[in-house]
C-alpha positions in Angstrom: 26.6 2.1 -49.5 23.9 0.1 -48.1 24.5 -3.5 -46.9 23.9 -6.8 -48.9 20.8 -8.7 -49.3 20.4 -11.1 -46.6 22.7 -9.1 -44.2 21.4 -9.2 -40.4 21.2 -5.7 -38.9 20.5 -4.4 -35.5 18.1 -1.5 -36.0 16.8 1.4 -33.6 13.8 3.1 -34.7 13.6 7.0 -34.3 11.3 9.8 -34.7 12.1 13.6 -34.9 10.7 13.8 -31.2 13.1 10.6 -30.2 13.3 6.8 -30.1 10.5 4.5 -31.0 12.1 1.6 -29.1 14.6 1.5 -26.5 16.8 -1.5 -27.9 17.8 -2.4 -31.3 16.0 -5.4 -32.7 17.3 -7.9 -35.4 16.3 -6.9 -38.9 17.4 -8.6 -42.3 17.7 -6.7 -45.5 15.3 -8.3 -48.0 16.1 -5.7 -51.1 17.6 -2.7 -51.8 17.0 0.2 -54.5 19.9 3.1 -55.0 20.0 4.1 -51.3 17.0 2.7 -50.0 17.0 -0.9 -48.2 13.9 -3.0 -47.4 14.0 -5.0 -43.8 12.3 -7.7 -42.3 12.2 -8.5 -38.7 13.7 -11.7 -37.4 11.2 -13.7 -36.4 12.4 -15.8 -32.9 15.4 -14.0 -32.7 16.3 -12.0 -29.2 19.0 -9.6 -28.6 
């Protein structure tokens, strides 16, 4: 189940050969369709 729209989540990007970023970054869920969610970076928010 996907998180509801407006939820802030910590995201760590991964590729098949390894992680893109070392630390998770804050993002907000902006839309969802079936089992896919759209994320937006949260401006000015640090971990």
